[in-house]
C-alpha positions as a LaTeX table, in Angstrom:
\begin{tabular}{lrrr}
\hline
Residue & $x$ (\AA) & $y$ (\AA) & $z$ (\AA) \\
\hline
Met1 & $-17.49$ & 0.81 & $-12.33$ \\
Lys2 & $-18.43$ & $-2.81$ & $-11.97$ \\
Ala3 & $-16.53$ & $-5.05$ & $-9.58$ \\
Gly4 & $-13.23$ & $-6.22$ & $-10.96$ \\
Ser5 & $-12.87$ & $-3.33$ & $-13.42$ \\
Gln6 & $-10.46$ & $-1.34$ & $-11.22$ \\
Lys7 & $-6.95$ & $-2.15$ & $-10.02$ \\
Val8 & $-6.91$ & $-2.71$ & $-6.30$ \\
Val9 & $-4.61$ & $-0.96$ & $-3.82$ \\
Leu10 & $-4.26$ & $-1.94$ & $-0.17$ \\
Val11 & $-3.29$ & 1.01 & 2.03 \\
Val12 & $-1.83$ & 0.09 & 5.43 \\
Asp13 & $-1.19$ & 2.73 & 8.11 \\
Asp14 & $-1.88$ & 2.82 & 11.81 \\
Glu15 & $-2.62$ & 6.56 & 11.71 \\
Pro16 & $-6.28$ & 6.92 & 10.58 \\
Leu17 & $-5.93$ & 10.42 & 9.07 \\
Val18 & $-2.77$ & 9.51 & 7.14 \\
Arg19 & $-4.47$ & 6.34 & 5.87 \\
Leu20 & $-7.59$ & 8.24 & 4.87 \\
Asn21 & $-5.51$ & 10.79 & 2.98 \\
Ala22 & $-3.78$ & 8.05 & 0.95 \\
Val23 & $-7.10$ & 6.27 & 0.33 \\
Asp24 & $-8.64$ & 9.51 & $-1.00$ \\
Met25 & $-5.71$ & 10.15 & $-3.33$ \\
Phe26 & $-5.75$ & 6.59 & $-4.77$ \\
Glu27 & $-9.53$ & 6.72 & $-5.20$ \\
Glu28 & $-9.25$ & 10.03 & $-7.07$ \\
Met29 & $-6.80$ & 8.25 & $-9.43$ \\
Gly30 & $-9.46$ & 5.60 & $-10.15$ \\
Phe31 & $-8.26$ & 2.72 & $-7.98$ \\
Glu32 & $-10.39$ & 0.51 & $-5.78$ \\
Val33 & $-8.83$ & 1.00 & $-2.35$ \\
Leu34 & $-8.83$ & $-1.35$ & 0.60 \\
Glu35 & $-7.61$ & $-0.32$ & 4.05 \\
Ala36 & $-5.85$ & $-1.94$ & 6.98 \\
Ser37 & $-4.72$ & $-0.39$ & 10.24 \\
Asp38 & $-1.92$ & $-2.86$ & 10.90 \\
Gly39 & 0.13 & $-5.69$ & 9.36 \\
Thr40 & $-2.06$ & $-8.50$ & 10.73 \\
Ser41 & $-5.19$ & $-6.95$ & 9.19 \\
Ala42 & $-3.34$ & $-6.37$ & 5.92 \\
Leu43 & $-2.39$ & $-10.07$ & 5.69 \\
Arg44 & $-6.06$ & $-10.97$ & 6.21 \\
Val45 & $-7.07$ & $-8.65$ & 3.38 \\
Leu46 & $-4.40$ & $-10.10$ & 1.10 \\
Glu47 & $-5.66$ & $-13.61$ & 1.84 \\
Gln48 & $-9.24$ & $-12.61$ & 0.96 \\
Arg49 & $-8.43$ & $-10.42$ & $-2.04$ \\
Pro50 & $-6.04$ & $-12.04$ & $-4.53$ \\
Asp51 & $-6.74$ & $-9.12$ & $-6.90$ \\
Val52 & $-4.65$ & $-6.65$ & $-4.81$ \\
Ala53 & $-2.12$ & $-5.15$ & $-7.25$ \\
Leu54 & $-0.35$ & $-2.69$ & $-4.91$ \\
Leu55 & 0.51 & $-2.88$ & $-1.21$ \\
Phe56 & 1.16 & 0.65 & 0.07 \\
Ser57 & 2.34 & 0.44 & 3.65 \\
Asp58 & 3.79 & 2.61 & 6.37 \\
Cys59 & 7.08 & 1.33 & 7.80 \\
Arg60 & 6.60 & 1.98 & 11.50 \\
Met61 & 3.52 & 0.35 & 12.92 \\
Pro62 & 2.87 & $-1.57$ & 16.12 \\
Gly63 & 3.09 & $-5.35$ & 15.76 \\
Ile64 & 4.17 & $-6.24$ & 12.24 \\
Ser65 & 6.22 & $-3.43$ & 10.76 \\
Gly66 & 5.94 & $-2.36$ & 7.13 \\
Pro67 & 9.18 & $-4.06$ & 6.07 \\
Glu68 & 8.11 & $-7.29$ & 7.86 \\
Leu69 & 4.74 & $-7.09$ & 6.12 \\
Ala70 & 6.45 & $-6.49$ & 2.81 \\
Arg71 & 8.64 & $-9.59$ & 3.27 \\
Met72 & 5.64 & $-11.78$ & 4.10 \\
Ala73 & 3.54 & $-10.34$ & 1.27 \\
Ala74 & 6.35 & $-10.73$ & $-1.28$ \\
Glu75 & 6.81 & $-14.37$ & $-0.31$ \\
Arg76 & 3.11 & $-15.25$ & $-0.31$ \\
Tyr77 & 1.85 & $-12.94$ & $-3.08$ \\
Pro78 & 4.69 & $-12.37$ & $-5.55$ \\
His79 & 2.40 & $-10.62$ & $-8.04$ \\
Val80 & 1.74 & $-7.73$ & $-5.61$ \\
Arg81 & 3.80 & $-4.55$ & $-6.12$ \\
Ile82 & 5.02 & $-3.17$ & $-2.79$ \\
Val83 & 5.75 & 0.44 & $-1.87$ \\
Leu84 & 6.70 & 1.45 & 1.65 \\
Val85 & 6.33 & 4.94 & 3.17 \\
Ser86 & 8.05 & 6.55 & 6.12 \\
Gly87 & 8.27 & 9.87 & 7.89 \\
Tyr88 & 11.71 & 8.96 & 9.23 \\
Val89 & 14.98 & 9.50 & 7.42 \\
Asn90 & 16.89 & 6.81 & 9.25 \\
Val91 & 15.05 & 3.81 & 7.80 \\
Gln92 & 17.10 & 0.67 & 7.10 \\
Lys93 & 17.92 & $-0.24$ & 3.52 \\
Leu94 & 14.85 & $-1.88$ & 2.00 \\
Asp95 & 14.21 & $-4.17$ & $-0.92$ \\
Trp96 & 11.19 & $-2.11$ & $-1.99$ \\
Pro97 & 10.66 & 1.47 & $-3.10$ \\
Leu98 & 10.45 & 3.89 & $-0.16$ \\
Leu99 & 8.38 & 7.05 & $-0.41$ \\
Pro100 & 9.05 & 9.77 & 2.19 \\
Lys101 & 6.19 & 11.34 & 4.14 \\
Pro102 & 4.59 & 13.69 & 3.53 \\
Tyr103 & 3.75 & 12.55 & 0.03 \\
Asp104 & 1.32 & 14.07 & $-2.48$ \\
Ala105 & $-0.88$ & 12.84 & $-5.28$ \\
Asn106 & 1.92 & 13.22 & $-7.86$ \\
Ser107 & 4.19 & 10.96 & $-5.79$ \\
Leu108 & 1.43 & 8.34 & $-5.55$ \\
Arg109 & 0.75 & 8.59 & $-9.26$ \\
Lys110 & 4.45 & 7.85 & $-9.96$ \\
Val111 & 4.61 & 4.78 & $-7.69$ \\
Ala112 & 1.28 & 3.43 & $-8.97$ \\
Gly113 & 1.79 & 4.43 & $-12.58$ \\
Asp114 & 2.97 & 1.06 & $-13.84$ \\
Ile115 & $-0.03$ & $-0.78$ & $-12.44$ \\
Gly116 & $-2.54$ & 1.79 & $-13.74$ \\
Pro117 & $-6.09$ & 2.19 & $-12.42$ \\
Ala118 & $-7.96$ & 0.33 & $-15.16$ \\
Ser119 & $-7.53$ & $-3.35$ & $-15.82$ \\
\hline
\end{tabular}
């Protein structure tokens, strides 16, 4: 596909294998996938890529947490859909959808369904 013909997802997770797994699943669904290992890197990606349609972020990360990242992203980039993921059951009430870990391709398809892979 030529550049710009795919919807863009930004996957943020400090665990490389977990991040790679999500990246692979989103790519198999036809998305262009960008990666960040922490909140600071994710904000840099969002600054450089205004075409990001979905921010898919872990909640617990060193530095900027997923909910903190979500708040900043929602304020600066209101067009970006935000989905948070967590392996913990005692996560505070959030303003964004929360997907429990482990998740599978069907779960990702549901949260990404309304943005669709093709633009």
